[in-house]
C-alpha positions, 0 to 999 in steps of 0.5 A, a space after each residue: 066179221 069180214 076180217 075174221 073170214 080172211 084170217 080163217 081162210 088163210 089159217 085153213 089153207 095153211 093147215 090143209 095144204 101142209 097135209 096135202 104136201 105130206 101126202 101123195 095126192 096132187 092138187 086136182 085129187 085134193 081140191 074137190 074132196 076138201 071143198 066137200 068137207 067144207 060143204 059138210 061142215 057148213 051143211 051141219 051148222 045150218 042143220 043144227 040151227 034149223 033143228 033148234 028152231 023146229 024143236 022150239 015148239 015141237 009137240 010131244 007124244 008120251 012125254 017125249 018130243 017128236 023126232 025131226 023129219 026131212 019134211 020139217 027141214 024142207 019147210 024151213 028151206 034147209 037140207 036134212 042130214 041123216 045121223 051118219 052124214 052129220 059132221 059131229 058124227 064123222 069127226 068123233 069116230 074112233 081111229 079104228 073104224 073096223 072096230 065100230 062095225 059100220 055098214 054103208 047105205 047098201 048094207 056093206 061093211 065099211 073098214 076105213 074113214 074114207 068109206 064112211 065119208 063117201 057114204 055120208 055124201 051118198 046119204 046127202 045125195 039121197 036127200 036132194 035130187 039136184 045133188 046126185 052125182 055132184 058131191 065128191 066121193 073119192 075119200 078112199 084116196 085119203 089115208 084115215 090119218 089125213 082125212 081125220 086131220 082134215 075133219 078136225 081142221 074144218 071143225 071150226 066154229 068160225 064156219 058156223 056163220 049163217 049170214 052170207 055166202 061163206 062157202 063161196 068165199 072159202 071155196 074161191 080162196 081154196 080154188 084160187 090156191 089149188 088152181 089159179 088158172 081156173 080161178 082167173 080164167 076169162 076174168 071170172 072172180 067171186 062176186 062180193 056179198 056187198 054187190 050181190 045184196 045191192 043188186 037183190 035189194 034194188 030188184 026186190 025179187 018176189 016170185 017168178 023166174 030168176 036167171 043167172 047166166 054166169 052163176 059162179 058159186 050161186 051167190 045171187 040165188 042165195 041172197 035172193 032166197 034170203 030176201 024172199 024168205 025174209 019177206 014172209 014167203 017161201 023162196 022154193 015155192 015162189 021162185 024158180 032158179 036157173 043158172 048157166 056156168 061153163 066152169 064145172 067146178 063152179 057149177 058143182 059148188 053152186 049146186 052144193 051152195 044152194 042145196 045147203 040153203 035148202 034151195 032148188 035150181 037147175 044149173 047147166 054146165 059145160 059147153 051148152 052153158 056157154 052163154 055166148 052161144 047157148 040159151 041153155 034153158 030156153 028163157 029168152 023173153 021169159 025171165 022176171 029177174 036176171 042177175 049176174 056178175 059176168 066176166 069182163 072184157 072177154 075177147 075172141 067170141 065167135 061172131 057168127 056163132 054168137 049172132 046165130 044164137 040170137 038174144 041181140 035186140 040192139 044188134 051185134 057189137 063190133 066184129 074184128 077182121 078175124 070175125 070175132 067180138 073183141 070185147 063181149 061186154 055189150 053181148 052180156 048187156 044185150 043178153 040181160 035185156 033180152 032175157 026179160 019178160 014184159 015187166 022183168 028187172 035185171 041187175 048186173 055187175 059190169 066193167 066201168 069202161 062199158 058205160 062210155 065205150 064207143 064204136 058200135 057199143 055207143 049205138 047199142 047204148 043209145 037204143 037201150 036208153 031210148 027204150 026207157 028201161 034203164 032204171 039205175 046206174 051205180 058206180 062202185 069204187 075200187 077194192 070191193 072184189 076179193 081178188 081184184 082191185 078194179 072199180 065197176 058199175 052196177 046196171 039196173 033195167 026195169 021193163 015195168 018202170 012207172 010211167 012218171 020215171 019212164 023217161 028218167 034214169 037215176 045215177 048214183 056215184 058211190 065210189 066214195 061211200 064205203 067202209 074199209 075192212 083192210 088195206 085191200 078190201 072195202 065193203 058196204 055195211 048193212 046200213 050203207 046198203 039200206 041208205 043206197 037203197 033208200 035213194 032208189 026208193 025215193 026216186 021211185 016215189 016209194 016214200 013209205 019204205 024210206 019212212 020205215 028205214 028212219 023208224 028202224 034207225 030210231 028204234 035201233 038208236 033209241 031216239 030221233 035226234 040222230 046228230 045229238 045221239 052221235 055227239 053223245 056216243 063220240 063223247 062216251 067213247 072218248 071218255 071210256 078210252 081214257 078211263 080204260 087206259 087209266 084203269 089198266 095202268 092202276 090195276 094189279 097185274 093179274 087184273 089188267 087183261 080182264 079190265 082191258 077186255 071189259 072196257 074194250 067190250 063197252 067201247 066196241 058196243 058204242 062204236 057199233 052204235 056210233 057207226 049206225 048213228 053216222 049213217 042215220 045222219 048221212 041219210 037224213 041230212 040229205 033227204 030229210 023226211 023223205 023227199 028225193 033231191 039231186 045231191 052233188 057228188 052222189 045222185 042225179 035223176 037225168 032225163 033221156 034228153 040230158 043223156 043224149 046231150 052227153 052222147 049217150 054216156 051212162 057214167 054216173 060221174 058225168 051227171 052227179 058232178 062233184 061234192 061242193 067243198 066249203 071253205 073252212 077258214 083254214 089258211 092252207 099254207 099256214 097249216 102246211 108249215 105247222 104240219 112240217 114243224 110237227 114232223 120235225 119234232 116227231 123225227 127228233 123224238 124218233 132219233 133220240 129213241 133209236 139212240 137210247 135203244 142202241 145204247 141199251 143194247 150195247 150195255 146188254 152186250 147185244 
């Protein structure tokens, strides 16, 4: 799915940008209206899905099903769309708008498609107080031809994907293309879904105040809402979402994003949303949860203003001769801790260098560790970020830690545990996320959650002998590939494609199950029936006294060590010689093939 989204982003951009080049609009004039159309499409996809759920058991009156209402959608955490604001309605309007004799919400006639789309945005703002003044309404700057073409471009079924922060992904791609200086300003970049879900899964939000003081397009809110709703609660009733985002475009996108998911939140933007200098919502010491992916390694933060703003329980980081904090990582770390109430939890993304930085950072880290509230430290490898290749670390605080682990910290090194999507992107699959989460459960003594996950594996795979199931699936895949190749070769030309697709579908289904079986084996071979133990190269529970011995380092690799490599009995020198011989044979075959191709081309007169 991730690969498909990347292809989709590129295709949508090429199509939309070619239209911009043919118009008289600048990138700034074009940017937010285009994002607004993506919002409309995404909102409509979610609307139709929720509408189908509502209509399943809808009562009838006089033999007719009762029509859906706004309150039905509020109960399902979704945005209600009046007919005139629904994407299908807009994309199917005739070329000549005047001929339809449409009127806007105020009763005035509409004579262009731009006026109709502006009206749709106003109708949606009427459904959501937090969207008032947020949605773009400059569509009369577009010709009807251009706007109609854009509506058709985004009328793409791939944008119907419900799972994940798709609008944020598409948004970042477009914003990065429209205005790179905004997208990369101060190290700001989109938080990948894998990291957001890991943070939410470890923190396990269940109710109360959630703050993201660097909220971007709102991914933390979306995943938290999904987590709470999946647990059988209503996120809007149990959670209160607060955000700060100094980039106005990001704040607008965040409001659009949470609205389309039926969530409500208070998002501050502009100067008062600069977290270095302002606690915009007056939440210091009041948050149940803090989640964030702040910009890394920010410099030139005004030390005096920052110190006056407070939220520095462990003191100021180093200040240079210009009275500036030259690296703000430990400002963020201090803020996240300070915002928590007496039982609050925090989870955030941070530059890998922060786990072992020196000078005043080390002193702050020592005080932090001594509180006993550092819970989990998790190293993440490269290529997880969408536009950056840098590694990072996930930090977790818990002021309500159980007494038995108060003097302990769980270190996880997951730099070698991931799934490759393509050359520049890695992710954690749903099962890998669950496996990493299982390590945290066992450290916390929550064995019942681990057992539930093993039961989920058994139900999904249809058995408990995971290694046996894995071996069987590998054999089936190998057999199907051989059978498929032979069947395609022997088939009539007209049947080749159909047979190839049939076998591809069978192989794909078993490949998916094989991957799940691999993860089941990975987990159970390490932790068996559910007892935590340190695994070299993966995880280690360290005492605070051990952390002191390592000069207060919080780098997971310093504790977990390296994976033990078992001698497989292979003579390395002999194997290298064999590989060299194989390469020589392949090179000779390649030379012969090139020679044949060259001769054939000469015969053809090319």
